[in-house]
Structures are given as C-alpha cells and as structure tokens.
PyMOL Python script that loads the backbone (N, CA, C, O; Angstrom):
from pymol import cmd

cmd.read_pdbstr("""\
ATOM      1  N   MET A   1      -0.569  -4.626 -15.196  1.00  0.00           N
ATOM      2  CA  MET A   1       1.309  -3.426 -15.235  1.00  0.00           C
ATOM      3  C   MET A   1       1.710  -4.195 -13.758  1.00  0.00           C
ATOM      4  O   MET A   1       2.530  -5.103 -13.891  1.00  0.00           O
ATOM      5  N   ILE A   2       1.343  -3.998 -12.699  1.00  0.00           N
ATOM      6  CA  ILE A   2       1.833  -4.571 -11.645  1.00  0.00           C
ATOM      7  C   ILE A   2       2.383  -6.089 -11.758  1.00  0.00           C
ATOM      8  O   ILE A   2       3.406  -6.516 -11.222  1.00  0.00           O
ATOM      9  N   LYS A   3       1.661  -6.664 -12.409  1.00  0.00           N
ATOM     10  CA  LYS A   3       2.310  -8.250 -12.560  1.00  0.00           C
ATOM     11  C   LYS A   3       3.768  -7.880 -13.197  1.00  0.00           C
ATOM     12  O   LYS A   3       4.823  -8.507 -13.091  1.00  0.00           O
ATOM     13  N   ILE A   4       3.597  -7.120 -13.632  1.00  0.00           N
ATOM     14  CA  ILE A   4       4.994  -7.074 -14.736  1.00  0.00           C
ATOM     15  C   ILE A   4       6.225  -6.307 -14.532  1.00  0.00           C
ATOM     16  O   ILE A   4       7.352  -6.662 -14.878  1.00  0.00           O
ATOM     17  N   LEU A   5       5.734  -4.662 -13.632  1.00  0.00           N
ATOM     18  CA  LEU A   5       6.893  -4.334 -13.158  1.00  0.00           C
ATOM     19  C   LEU A   5       6.937  -5.385 -11.842  1.00  0.00           C
ATOM     20  O   LEU A   5       8.047  -5.209 -11.339  1.00  0.00           O
ATOM     21  N   SER A   6       6.273  -6.308 -11.141  1.00  0.00           N
ATOM     22  CA  SER A   6       7.096  -6.849  -9.721  1.00  0.00           C
ATOM     23  C   SER A   6       7.659  -7.762 -10.303  1.00  0.00           C
ATOM     24  O   SER A   6       8.786  -7.802  -9.810  1.00  0.00           O
ATOM     25  N   VAL A   7       7.498  -9.119 -11.641  1.00  0.00           N
ATOM     26  CA  VAL A   7       8.350  -9.824 -11.931  1.00  0.00           C
ATOM     27  C   VAL A   7       9.577  -9.008 -12.447  1.00  0.00           C
ATOM     28  O   VAL A   7      10.617  -9.524 -12.037  1.00  0.00           O
ATOM     29  N   SER A   8       9.800  -7.856 -13.246  1.00  0.00           N
ATOM     30  CA  SER A   8      11.139  -7.432 -13.189  1.00  0.00           C
ATOM     31  C   SER A   8      11.457  -6.872 -12.317  1.00  0.00           C
ATOM     32  O   SER A   8      12.554  -6.473 -12.708  1.00  0.00           O
ATOM     33  N   MET A   9      11.323  -6.448 -11.221  1.00  0.00           N
ATOM     34  CA  MET A   9      11.719  -6.282  -9.560  1.00  0.00           C
ATOM     35  C   MET A   9      12.439  -7.077  -9.403  1.00  0.00           C
ATOM     36  O   MET A   9      13.660  -6.928  -9.448  1.00  0.00           O
ATOM     37  N   ILE A  10      11.599  -8.550  -9.089  1.00  0.00           N
ATOM     38  CA  ILE A  10      12.281  -9.401  -8.585  1.00  0.00           C
ATOM     39  C   ILE A  10      13.660 -10.482  -9.769  1.00  0.00           C
ATOM     40  O   ILE A  10      14.327 -11.275  -9.105  1.00  0.00           O
ATOM     41  N   VAL A  11      13.917 -10.457 -11.032  1.00  0.00           N
ATOM     42  CA  VAL A  11      14.497  -9.942 -11.614  1.00  0.00           C
ATOM     43  C   VAL A  11      15.607  -9.337 -11.126  1.00  0.00           C
ATOM     44  O   VAL A  11      16.520  -9.730 -10.400  1.00  0.00           O
ATOM     45  N   LEU A  12      15.367  -8.333 -11.645  1.00  0.00           N
ATOM     46  CA  LEU A  12      16.245  -7.070 -11.207  1.00  0.00           C
ATOM     47  C   LEU A  12      16.960  -7.048  -9.984  1.00  0.00           C
ATOM     48  O   LEU A  12      18.042  -6.466 -10.053  1.00  0.00           O
ATOM     49  N   GLY A  13      16.610  -7.585  -8.742  1.00  0.00           N
ATOM     50  CA  GLY A  13      16.713  -8.316  -7.769  1.00  0.00           C
ATOM     51  C   GLY A  13      18.289  -8.594  -7.824  1.00  0.00           C
ATOM     52  O   GLY A  13      19.387  -8.044  -7.744  1.00  0.00           O
ATOM     53  N   ILE A  14      17.435 -10.230  -8.079  1.00  0.00           N
ATOM     54  CA  ILE A  14      18.076 -11.540  -8.197  1.00  0.00           C
ATOM     55  C   ILE A  14      19.327 -10.853  -9.076  1.00  0.00           C
ATOM     56  O   ILE A  14      20.396 -10.740  -8.476  1.00  0.00           O
ATOM     57  N   LEU A  15      19.270 -10.475 -10.207  1.00  0.00           N
ATOM     58  CA  LEU A  15      20.557 -10.018 -10.935  1.00  0.00           C
ATOM     59  C   LEU A  15      21.159  -8.902  -9.895  1.00  0.00           C
ATOM     60  O   LEU A  15      22.300  -8.515 -10.148  1.00  0.00           O
ATOM     61  N   LEU A  16      20.798  -8.598  -9.267  1.00  0.00           N
ATOM     62  CA  LEU A  16      21.897  -7.618  -8.575  1.00  0.00           C
ATOM     63  C   LEU A  16      22.709  -7.807  -7.583  1.00  0.00           C
ATOM     64  O   LEU A  16      23.574  -7.071  -7.108  1.00  0.00           O
ATOM     65  N   VAL A  17      22.195  -9.355  -7.172  1.00  0.00           N
ATOM     66  CA  VAL A  17      22.394 -10.128  -6.206  1.00  0.00           C
ATOM     67  C   VAL A  17      23.822 -11.055  -6.733  1.00  0.00           C
ATOM     68  O   VAL A  17      24.988 -11.092  -6.341  1.00  0.00           O
ATOM     69  N   ILE A  18      23.131 -11.686  -7.712  1.00  0.00           N
ATOM     70  CA  ILE A  18      24.491 -12.516  -8.607  1.00  0.00           C
ATOM     71  C   ILE A  18      25.573 -11.413  -8.832  1.00  0.00           C
ATOM     72  O   ILE A  18      26.758 -11.600  -8.552  1.00  0.00           O
ATOM     73  N   ALA A  19      25.099 -10.283  -9.341  1.00  0.00           N
ATOM     74  CA  ALA A  19      26.417  -9.212  -9.837  1.00  0.00           C
ATOM     75  C   ALA A  19      27.067  -8.770  -8.839  1.00  0.00           C
ATOM     76  O   ALA A  19      28.210  -8.446  -9.160  1.00  0.00           O
ATOM     77  N   GLN A  20      26.786  -8.592  -7.586  1.00  0.00           N
ATOM     78  CA  GLN A  20      26.977  -8.155  -6.295  1.00  0.00           C
ATOM     79  C   GLN A  20      28.253  -9.302  -6.084  1.00  0.00           C
ATOM     80  O   GLN A  20      29.403  -9.194  -6.510  1.00  0.00           O
ATOM     81  N   LEU A  21      27.741 -10.280  -5.393  1.00  0.00           N
ATOM     82  CA  LEU A  21      28.521 -11.329  -5.261  1.00  0.00           C
ATOM     83  C   LEU A  21      29.249 -11.935  -6.489  1.00  0.00           C
ATOM     84  O   LEU A  21      30.011 -12.846  -6.165  1.00  0.00           O
ATOM     85  N   LYS A  22      29.230 -11.803  -7.127  1.00  0.00           N
ATOM     86  CA  LYS A  22      30.605 -12.291  -8.619  1.00  0.00           C
ATOM     87  C   LYS A  22      31.977 -10.915  -8.435  1.00  0.00           C
ATOM     88  O   LYS A  22      33.201 -11.046  -8.463  1.00  0.00           O
ATOM     89  N   GLU A  23      31.103  -9.634  -8.247  1.00  0.00           N
ATOM     90  CA  GLU A  23      32.317  -8.987  -7.703  1.00  0.00           C
ATOM     91  C   GLU A  23      32.929  -8.892  -6.659  1.00  0.00           C
ATOM     92  O   GLU A  23      33.990  -8.267  -6.654  1.00  0.00           O
ATOM     93  N   GLY A  24      32.296  -9.645  -5.167  1.00  0.00           N
ATOM     94  CA  GLY A  24      33.132  -9.047  -4.242  1.00  0.00           C
ATOM     95  C   GLY A  24      33.846 -10.534  -4.269  1.00  0.00           C
ATOM     96  O   GLY A  24      34.980 -10.561  -3.791  1.00  0.00           O
ATOM     97  N   TYR A  25      33.382 -11.611  -4.708  1.00  0.00           N
ATOM     98  CA  TYR A  25      34.562 -12.555  -4.699  1.00  0.00           C
ATOM     99  C   TYR A  25      35.912 -12.415  -5.896  1.00  0.00           C
ATOM    100  O   TYR A  25      36.902 -13.146  -5.879  1.00  0.00           O
ATOM    101  N   ASP A  26      35.682 -11.385  -6.823  1.00  0.00           N
ATOM    102  CA  ASP A  26      36.386 -11.363  -7.582  1.00  0.00           C
ATOM    103  C   ASP A  26      37.914 -11.222  -6.864  1.00  0.00           C
ATOM    104  O   ASP A  26      38.196 -10.349  -6.042  1.00  0.00           O
ATOM    105  N   LYS A  27      38.895 -12.331  -7.382  1.00  0.00           N
ATOM    106  CA  LYS A  27      40.365 -11.238  -6.538  1.00  0.00           C
ATOM    107  C   LYS A  27      40.807 -10.604  -6.967  1.00  0.00           C
ATOM    108  O   LYS A  27      41.269  -9.648  -6.345  1.00  0.00           O
ATOM    109  N   THR A  28      40.939 -10.723  -8.216  1.00  0.00           N
ATOM    110  CA  THR A  28      41.559  -8.846  -8.548  1.00  0.00           C
ATOM    111  C   THR A  28      40.688  -7.532  -8.055  1.00  0.00           C
ATOM    112  O   THR A  28      41.133  -6.390  -8.168  1.00  0.00           O
ATOM    113  N   TYR A  29      39.981  -7.696  -7.749  1.00  0.00           N
ATOM    114  CA  TYR A  29      39.004  -6.467  -7.623  1.00  0.00           C
ATOM    115  C   TYR A  29      39.176  -6.409  -6.047  1.00  0.00           C
ATOM    116  O   TYR A  29      39.609  -5.305  -5.719  1.00  0.00           O
ATOM    117  N   ILE A  30      38.940  -7.374  -4.822  1.00  0.00           N
ATOM    118  CA  ILE A  30      39.102  -7.409  -3.759  1.00  0.00           C
ATOM    119  C   ILE A  30      39.259  -5.567  -2.824  1.00  0.00           C
ATOM    120  O   ILE A  30      38.729  -4.684  -2.149  1.00  0.00           O
ATOM    121  N   GLY A  31      40.462  -6.086  -3.557  1.00  0.00           N
ATOM    122  CA  GLY A  31      41.512  -4.400  -2.826  1.00  0.00           C
ATOM    123  C   GLY A  31      41.004  -3.163  -3.095  1.00  0.00           C
ATOM    124  O   GLY A  31      41.239  -2.223  -2.335  1.00  0.00           O
ATOM    125  N   LYS A  32      40.247  -3.022  -4.215  1.00  0.00           N
ATOM    126  CA  LYS A  32      39.599  -1.868  -4.518  1.00  0.00           C
ATOM    127  C   LYS A  32      37.999  -1.508  -4.040  1.00  0.00           C
ATOM    128  O   LYS A  32      37.418  -0.439  -3.853  1.00  0.00           O
ATOM    129  N   TYR A  33      37.626  -2.773  -3.949  1.00  0.00           N
ATOM    130  CA  TYR A  33      36.097  -3.028  -3.738  1.00  0.00           C
ATOM    131  C   TYR A  33      35.678  -1.986  -2.279  1.00  0.00           C
ATOM    132  O   TYR A  33      36.392  -1.894  -1.281  1.00  0.00           O
ATOM    133  N   ASN A  34      34.701  -1.462  -2.433  1.00  0.00           N
ATOM    134  CA  ASN A  34      33.968  -0.588  -1.228  1.00  0.00           C
ATOM    135  C   ASN A  34      33.257  -1.881  -0.561  1.00  0.00           C
ATOM    136  O   ASN A  34      32.735  -2.633  -1.383  1.00  0.00           O
ATOM    137  N   LYS A  35      33.145  -2.288   0.909  1.00  0.00           N
ATOM    138  CA  LYS A  35      32.263  -3.361   1.240  1.00  0.00           C
ATOM    139  C   LYS A  35      31.255  -3.010   1.707  1.00  0.00           C
ATOM    140  O   LYS A  35      30.294  -3.751   1.914  1.00  0.00           O
ATOM    141  N   ILE A  36      31.329  -1.399   2.033  1.00  0.00           N
ATOM    142  CA  ILE A  36      30.131  -0.784   2.366  1.00  0.00           C
ATOM    143  C   ILE A  36      29.043  -0.674   1.365  1.00  0.00           C
ATOM    144  O   ILE A  36      27.844  -0.754   1.634  1.00  0.00           O
ATOM    145  N   LYS A  37      29.372  -0.551   0.605  1.00  0.00           N
ATOM    146  CA  LYS A  37      28.900  -0.814  -1.348  1.00  0.00           C
ATOM    147  C   LYS A  37      28.345  -1.945  -1.420  1.00  0.00           C
ATOM    148  O   LYS A  37      27.179  -2.337  -1.452  1.00  0.00           O
ATOM    149  N   PHE A  38      29.280  -2.384  -1.439  1.00  0.00           N
ATOM    150  CA  PHE A  38      28.786  -4.183  -1.782  1.00  0.00           C
ATOM    151  C   PHE A  38      27.441  -4.726  -0.660  1.00  0.00           C
ATOM    152  O   PHE A  38      26.368  -5.254  -0.954  1.00  0.00           O
ATOM    153  N   PHE A  39      27.873  -4.441   0.373  1.00  0.00           N
ATOM    154  CA  PHE A  39      26.482  -4.876   1.688  1.00  0.00           C
ATOM    155  C   PHE A  39      25.469  -3.984   0.643  1.00  0.00           C
ATOM    156  O   PHE A  39      24.710  -4.571  -0.129  1.00  0.00           O
ATOM    157  N   ILE A  40      25.553  -2.380   0.714  1.00  0.00           N
ATOM    158  CA  ILE A  40      24.058  -2.167   0.423  1.00  0.00           C
ATOM    159  C   ILE A  40      23.540  -2.495  -0.466  1.00  0.00           C
ATOM    160  O   ILE A  40      22.354  -2.818  -0.394  1.00  0.00           O
ATOM    161  N   ASN A  41      24.271  -2.539  -1.714  1.00  0.00           N
ATOM    162  CA  ASN A  41      23.475  -3.416  -3.152  1.00  0.00           C
ATOM    163  C   ASN A  41      23.093  -4.881  -2.996  1.00  0.00           C
ATOM    164  O   ASN A  41      22.501  -5.511  -3.872  1.00  0.00           O
ATOM    165  N   LEU A  42      23.604  -5.553  -1.410  1.00  0.00           N
ATOM    166  CA  LEU A  42      22.910  -6.718  -1.423  1.00  0.00           C
ATOM    167  C   LEU A  42      21.712  -6.413  -1.173  1.00  0.00           C
ATOM    168  O   LEU A  42      20.611  -6.842  -1.520  1.00  0.00           O
ATOM    169  N   VAL A  43      22.092  -5.597  -0.509  1.00  0.00           N
ATOM    170  CA  VAL A  43      20.392  -5.637   0.430  1.00  0.00           C
ATOM    171  C   VAL A  43      19.628  -5.112  -0.361  1.00  0.00           C
ATOM    172  O   VAL A  43      18.524  -5.648  -0.264  1.00  0.00           O
ATOM    173  N   TYR A  44      19.644  -4.430  -1.007  1.00  0.00           N
ATOM    174  CA  TYR A  44      18.594  -3.775  -2.654  1.00  0.00           C
ATOM    175  C   TYR A  44      18.552  -4.884  -2.999  1.00  0.00           C
ATOM    176  O   TYR A  44      17.448  -5.317  -2.668  1.00  0.00           O
ATOM    177  N   GLY A  45      19.393  -5.987  -3.723  1.00  0.00           N
ATOM    178  CA  GLY A  45      18.753  -6.706  -4.158  1.00  0.00           C
ATOM    179  C   GLY A  45      18.072  -7.705  -3.872  1.00  0.00           C
ATOM    180  O   GLY A  45      17.473  -8.265  -4.789  1.00  0.00           O
ATOM    181  N   PHE A  46      17.979  -8.163  -2.653  1.00  0.00           N
ATOM    182  CA  PHE A  46      17.215  -8.842  -1.732  1.00  0.00           C
ATOM    183  C   PHE A  46      15.687  -8.341  -1.584  1.00  0.00           C
ATOM    184  O   PHE A  46      14.644  -8.952  -1.818  1.00  0.00           O
ATOM    185  N   SER A  47      15.919  -6.899  -1.073  1.00  0.00           N
ATOM    186  CA  SER A  47      14.461  -5.623  -0.974  1.00  0.00           C
ATOM    187  C   SER A  47      13.717  -6.087  -2.097  1.00  0.00           C
ATOM    188  O   SER A  47      12.609  -6.621  -2.158  1.00  0.00           O
ATOM    189  N   TYR A  48      14.708  -5.716  -3.149  1.00  0.00           N
ATOM    190  CA  TYR A  48      13.951  -6.227  -4.437  1.00  0.00           C
ATOM    191  C   TYR A  48      12.701  -7.229  -5.249  1.00  0.00           C
ATOM    192  O   TYR A  48      11.642  -7.112  -5.866  1.00  0.00           O
ATOM    193  N   VAL A  49      13.551  -8.140  -4.812  1.00  0.00           N
ATOM    194  CA  VAL A  49      12.910  -9.110  -4.781  1.00  0.00           C
ATOM    195  C   VAL A  49      11.882  -9.341  -3.390  1.00  0.00           C
ATOM    196  O   VAL A  49      11.161 -10.259  -3.781  1.00  0.00           O
ATOM    197  N   ILE A  50      11.660  -9.172  -2.695  1.00  0.00           N
ATOM    198  CA  ILE A  50      11.136  -9.270  -1.717  1.00  0.00           C
ATOM    199  C   ILE A  50      10.241  -8.150  -1.632  1.00  0.00           C
ATOM    200  O   ILE A  50       9.502  -8.172  -0.648  1.00  0.00           O
ATOM    201  N   MET A  51      10.091  -6.922  -2.622  1.00  0.00           N
ATOM    202  CA  MET A  51       9.133  -6.432  -2.878  1.00  0.00           C
ATOM    203  C   MET A  51       8.383  -7.079  -3.628  1.00  0.00           C
ATOM    204  O   MET A  51       7.225  -7.237  -3.241  1.00  0.00           O
ATOM    205  N   GLY A  52       8.739  -7.578  -4.750  1.00  0.00           N
ATOM    206  CA  GLY A  52       8.139  -7.952  -5.909  1.00  0.00           C
ATOM    207  C   GLY A  52       7.357  -9.532  -5.233  1.00  0.00           C
ATOM    208  O   GLY A  52       6.129  -9.610  -5.174  1.00  0.00           O
ATOM    209  N   LEU A  53       7.920 -10.256  -4.942  1.00  0.00           N
ATOM    210  CA  LEU A  53       7.191 -11.362  -4.267  1.00  0.00           C
ATOM    211  C   LEU A  53       6.163 -10.476  -3.953  1.00  0.00           C
ATOM    212  O   LEU A  53       5.308 -10.298  -4.821  1.00  0.00           O
ATOM    213  N   LEU A  54       6.053  -9.794  -2.729  1.00  0.00           N
ATOM    214  CA  LEU A  54       5.104  -9.501  -2.228  1.00  0.00           C
ATOM    215  C   LEU A  54       3.842  -8.339  -2.778  1.00  0.00           C
ATOM    216  O   LEU A  54       2.932  -7.904  -2.072  1.00  0.00           O
ATOM    217  N   ALA A  55       4.072  -8.042  -4.069  1.00  0.00           N
ATOM    218  CA  ALA A  55       3.528  -7.802  -4.727  1.00  0.00           C
ATOM    219  C   ALA A  55       2.793  -8.629  -5.853  1.00  0.00           C
ATOM    220  O   ALA A  55       1.795  -8.211  -6.441  1.00  0.00           O
ATOM    221  N   ILE A  56       3.426  -9.916  -6.103  1.00  0.00           N
ATOM    222  CA  ILE A  56       3.048 -10.931  -6.903  1.00  0.00           C
ATOM    223  C   ILE A  56       1.788 -11.167  -5.525  1.00  0.00           C
ATOM    224  O   ILE A  56       0.624 -10.802  -5.695  1.00  0.00           O
ATOM    225  N   LEU A  57       2.054 -11.539  -4.777  1.00  0.00           N
ATOM    226  CA  LEU A  57       1.121 -12.721  -3.601  1.00  0.00           C
ATOM    227  C   LEU A  57       0.047 -11.677  -3.237  1.00  0.00           C
ATOM    228  O   LEU A  57      -0.862 -11.999  -2.472  1.00  0.00           O
ATOM    229  N   LYS A  58       0.127 -10.326  -3.805  1.00  0.00           N
ATOM    230  CA  LYS A  58      -0.911  -9.551  -3.706  1.00  0.00           C
ATOM    231  C   LYS A  58      -1.393  -9.368  -2.003  1.00  0.00           C
ATOM    232  O   LYS A  58      -2.529  -9.478  -1.542  1.00  0.00           O
ATOM    233  N   VAL A  59       0.209  -8.975  -1.098  1.00  0.00           N
ATOM    234  CA  VAL A  59       0.037  -8.656   0.074  1.00  0.00           C
ATOM    235  C   VAL A  59       0.012  -7.516   0.623  1.00  0.00           C
ATOM    236  O   VAL A  59      -0.511  -7.262   1.708  1.00  0.00           O
ATOM    237  N   ILE A  60       0.928  -6.292  -0.539  1.00  0.00           N
ATOM    238  CA  ILE A  60       0.568  -4.755  -0.669  1.00  0.00           C
ATOM    239  C   ILE A  60      -0.329  -4.728  -1.694  1.00  0.00           C
ATOM    240  O   ILE A  60      -0.668  -5.583  -2.513  1.00  0.00           O
ATOM    241  N   SER A  61      -0.686  -3.484  -1.489  1.00  0.00           N
ATOM    242  CA  SER A  61      -1.313  -2.826  -2.880  1.00  0.00           C
ATOM    243  C   SER A  61      -0.950  -2.367  -3.804  1.00  0.00           C
ATOM    244  O   SER A  61       0.001  -1.695  -3.403  1.00  0.00           O
ATOM    245  N   GLU A  62      -1.038  -2.196  -5.077  1.00  0.00           N
ATOM    246  CA  GLU A  62       0.117  -1.486  -5.882  1.00  0.00           C
ATOM    247  C   GLU A  62       0.304   0.089  -5.795  1.00  0.00           C
ATOM    248  O   GLU A  62       1.081   0.600  -6.602  1.00  0.00           O
ATOM    249  N   LYS A  63      -0.473   1.046  -4.705  1.00  0.00           N
ATOM    250  CA  LYS A  63      -0.090   1.718  -4.233  1.00  0.00           C
ATOM    251  C   LYS A  63       0.811   1.982  -3.637  1.00  0.00           C
ATOM    252  O   LYS A  63       1.702   2.805  -3.847  1.00  0.00           O
ATOM    253  N   ARG A  64       0.573   1.013  -2.520  1.00  0.00           N
ATOM    254  CA  ARG A  64       1.817   0.907  -1.652  1.00  0.00           C
ATOM    255  C   ARG A  64       3.495   0.644  -1.962  1.00  0.00           C
ATOM    256  O   ARG A  64       4.555   1.043  -1.480  1.00  0.00           O
ATOM    257  N   PHE A  65       3.075  -0.253  -3.038  1.00  0.00           N
ATOM    258  CA  PHE A  65       4.143  -1.349  -4.064  1.00  0.00           C
ATOM    259  C   PHE A  65       4.929   0.229  -4.804  1.00  0.00           C
ATOM    260  O   PHE A  65       6.092   0.313  -5.199  1.00  0.00           O
ATOM    261  N   ILE A  66       4.095   1.112  -4.812  1.00  0.00           N
ATOM    262  CA  ILE A  66       4.781   2.418  -5.932  1.00  0.00           C
ATOM    263  C   ILE A  66       5.222   3.034  -4.804  1.00  0.00           C
ATOM    264  O   ILE A  66       6.269   3.676  -4.720  1.00  0.00           O
ATOM    265  N   ASN A  67       4.499   2.861  -4.007  1.00  0.00           N
ATOM    266  CA  ASN A  67       4.846   3.871  -2.955  1.00  0.00           C
ATOM    267  C   ASN A  67       6.684   3.715  -2.281  1.00  0.00           C
ATOM    268  O   ASN A  67       7.477   4.649  -2.169  1.00  0.00           O
ATOM    269  N   LEU A  68       6.935   2.239  -1.928  1.00  0.00           N
ATOM    270  CA  LEU A  68       8.397   1.567  -1.206  1.00  0.00           C
ATOM    271  C   LEU A  68       9.093   2.092  -2.819  1.00  0.00           C
ATOM    272  O   LEU A  68      10.299   2.330  -2.745  1.00  0.00           O
ATOM    273  N   LEU A  69       8.589   2.247  -3.945  1.00  0.00           N
ATOM    274  CA  LEU A  69       9.754   2.203  -5.006  1.00  0.00           C
ATOM    275  C   LEU A  69      10.439   3.234  -5.129  1.00  0.00           C
ATOM    276  O   LEU A  69      11.655   3.350  -5.278  1.00  0.00           O
ATOM    277  N   ILE A  70       9.422   4.199  -5.048  1.00  0.00           N
ATOM    278  CA  ILE A  70       9.821   5.792  -5.131  1.00  0.00           C
ATOM    279  C   ILE A  70      10.773   5.909  -3.444  1.00  0.00           C
ATOM    280  O   ILE A  70      11.768   6.633  -3.421  1.00  0.00           O
ATOM    281  N   LEU A  71      10.502   5.424  -2.618  1.00  0.00           N
ATOM    282  CA  LEU A  71      10.957   5.331  -1.126  1.00  0.00           C
ATOM    283  C   LEU A  71      12.516   4.578  -1.675  1.00  0.00           C
ATOM    284  O   LEU A  71      13.605   5.152  -1.698  1.00  0.00           O
ATOM    285  N   PHE A  72      12.355   3.759  -1.911  1.00  0.00           N
ATOM    286  CA  PHE A  72      13.845   2.652  -2.197  1.00  0.00           C
ATOM    287  C   PHE A  72      15.139   3.925  -3.556  1.00  0.00           C
ATOM    288  O   PHE A  72      16.325   4.251  -3.505  1.00  0.00           O
ATOM    289  N   ALA A  73      14.249   4.150  -4.322  1.00  0.00           N
ATOM    290  CA  ALA A  73      14.847   5.121  -5.200  1.00  0.00           C
ATOM    291  C   ALA A  73      15.611   6.337  -4.334  1.00  0.00           C
ATOM    292  O   ALA A  73      16.825   6.512  -4.233  1.00  0.00           O
ATOM    293  N   VAL A  74      14.512   7.132  -3.734  1.00  0.00           N
ATOM    294  CA  VAL A  74      15.044   8.062  -2.872  1.00  0.00           C
ATOM    295  C   VAL A  74      16.467   7.998  -2.461  1.00  0.00           C
ATOM    296  O   VAL A  74      17.454   8.530  -2.971  1.00  0.00           O
ATOM    297  N   LEU A  75      16.308   6.933  -1.026  1.00  0.00           N
ATOM    298  CA  LEU A  75      17.136   6.632  -0.542  1.00  0.00           C
ATOM    299  C   LEU A  75      18.060   5.588  -1.102  1.00  0.00           C
ATOM    300  O   LEU A  75      18.813   5.141  -0.236  1.00  0.00           O
ATOM    301  N   ARG A  76      18.196   5.155  -2.099  1.00  0.00           N
ATOM    302  CA  ARG A  76      19.379   5.294  -3.302  1.00  0.00           C
ATOM    303  C   ARG A  76      20.740   6.042  -3.468  1.00  0.00           C
ATOM    304  O   ARG A  76      21.966   5.991  -3.366  1.00  0.00           O
ATOM    305  N   VAL A  77      19.557   6.825  -3.823  1.00  0.00           N
ATOM    306  CA  VAL A  77      20.246   8.080  -4.299  1.00  0.00           C
ATOM    307  C   VAL A  77      21.082   8.922  -2.971  1.00  0.00           C
ATOM    308  O   VAL A  77      22.269   9.248  -2.969  1.00  0.00           O
ATOM    309  N   LEU A  78      20.399   9.075  -2.235  1.00  0.00           N
ATOM    310  CA  LEU A  78      20.766   9.812  -0.858  1.00  0.00           C
ATOM    311  C   LEU A  78      21.970   9.259  -0.236  1.00  0.00           C
ATOM    312  O   LEU A  78      22.913   9.916   0.205  1.00  0.00           O
ATOM    313  N   ILE A  79      21.810   7.630  -0.248  1.00  0.00           N
ATOM    314  CA  ILE A  79      23.097   7.090  -0.070  1.00  0.00           C
ATOM    315  C   ILE A  79      24.281   7.265  -0.645  1.00  0.00           C
ATOM    316  O   ILE A  79      25.308   7.612  -0.061  1.00  0.00           O
ATOM    317  N   ASP A  80      24.081   6.867  -2.579  1.00  0.00           N
ATOM    318  CA  ASP A  80      24.994   7.132  -2.874  1.00  0.00           C
ATOM    319  C   ASP A  80      26.017   8.183  -2.678  1.00  0.00           C
ATOM    320  O   ASP A  80      27.167   8.102  -2.247  1.00  0.00           O
ATOM    321  N   TYR A  81      25.178   9.397  -3.185  1.00  0.00           N
ATOM    322  CA  TYR A  81      25.775  10.709  -2.678  1.00  0.00           C
ATOM    323  C   TYR A  81      26.650  10.739  -1.572  1.00  0.00           C
ATOM    324  O   TYR A  81      27.756  11.275  -1.648  1.00  0.00           O
ATOM    325  N   LYS A  82      26.198  10.163  -0.485  1.00  0.00           N
ATOM    326  CA  LYS A  82      26.614  10.539   1.058  1.00  0.00           C
ATOM    327  C   LYS A  82      27.858   9.722   1.026  1.00  0.00           C
ATOM    328  O   LYS A  82      28.840   9.943   1.735  1.00  0.00           O
ATOM    329  N   ILE A  83      27.696   8.295  -0.270  1.00  0.00           N
ATOM    330  CA  ILE A  83      29.220   7.484   0.162  1.00  0.00           C
ATOM    331  C   ILE A  83      30.245   8.271  -0.818  1.00  0.00           C
ATOM    332  O   ILE A  83      31.432   8.291  -0.493  1.00  0.00           O
ATOM    333  N   LYS A  84      29.820   8.930  -2.023  1.00  0.00           N
ATOM    334  CA  LYS A  84      30.522   9.486  -2.708  1.00  0.00           C
ATOM    335  C   LYS A  84      30.949  10.922  -2.666  1.00  0.00           C
ATOM    336  O   LYS A  84      31.724  11.267  -3.558  1.00  0.00           O
ATOM    337  N   THR A  85      30.416  12.220  -1.393  1.00  0.00           N
ATOM    338  CA  THR A  85      31.207  13.265  -0.936  1.00  0.00           C
ATOM    339  C   THR A  85      32.194  12.603   0.192  1.00  0.00           C
ATOM    340  O   THR A  85      33.146  13.321   0.498  1.00  0.00           O
ATOM    341  N   GLN A  86      32.089  11.135   0.960  1.00  0.00           N
ATOM    342  CA  GLN A  86      33.055  10.832   2.082  1.00  0.00           C
ATOM    343  C   GLN A  86      34.009  10.102   0.851  1.00  0.00           C
ATOM    344  O   GLN A  86      35.224   9.919   0.927  1.00  0.00           O
ATOM    345  N   GLU A  87      33.450   9.872   0.125  1.00  0.00           N
ATOM    346  CA  GLU A  87      35.255   9.457  -0.812  1.00  0.00           C
ATOM    347  C   GLU A  87      36.119   9.976  -1.248  1.00  0.00           C
ATOM    348  O   GLU A  87      37.311   9.674  -1.292  1.00  0.00           O
ATOM    349  N   ASN A  88      35.186  11.395  -1.861  1.00  0.00           N
ATOM    350  CA  ASN A  88      36.042  12.799  -1.982  1.00  0.00           C
ATOM    351  C   ASN A  88      36.617  13.491  -1.188  1.00  0.00           C
ATOM    352  O   ASN A  88      37.650  14.135  -1.369  1.00  0.00           O
ATOM    353  N   GLY A  89      35.839  13.384  -0.043  1.00  0.00           N
ATOM    354  CA  GLY A  89      36.190  14.009   0.812  1.00  0.00           C
ATOM    355  C   GLY A  89      37.594  13.918   2.202  1.00  0.00           C
ATOM    356  O   GLY A  89      37.705  14.825   3.027  1.00  0.00           O
TER     357      GLY A  89
END
""", "prot")
cmd.dss("prot")
cmd.show_as("cartoon", "prot")
cmd.util.cbc("prot")
cmd.orient("prot")
C-alpha cells in the first residue's frame, strides 16, 4: 500500500512541476499569474517527489510518511487561504 501511495506521490509531484512550468512560461498568461503561487506550487511538486522517493527507498517509515502528507495538506490549505484573503483584501 505504501509503495502505491509513494509512486502516486512521485507522479503527482512531477506532473505538478511540469504543469507549473508550462503555465509559468505561457506568454499569454504571464501578466495574470501570481509569482508567489507559482513558486509555492513548484516547491510542493518537488517536495512530493522527494517524499515519494524517501518512502520508496524506505528512508522514512509509513507512519512518518502519512504524518508528512497530513502536514503538507494542512500547510497547503492554510497558505492557499492566506493568498486568497490577500487577493480579496
């Protein structure tokens, strides 16, 4: 089970990095794009890849891997909420 989850984390991270790079370099979208959100999404993509690799190589245990996933999910929600409130305010 942990291998399936870690492989999906690696794939998700790679796809997130590719999507953000494509979106960031799109000439028609650059004026509207928030650079802080771009950087945060790149960091999340790379962190997902690193966490997945650490789990596959059994550097971190299953319990710590699940704890890291929960921590990053909560951080992502809080950061997205903060960005949304700053854009509206």
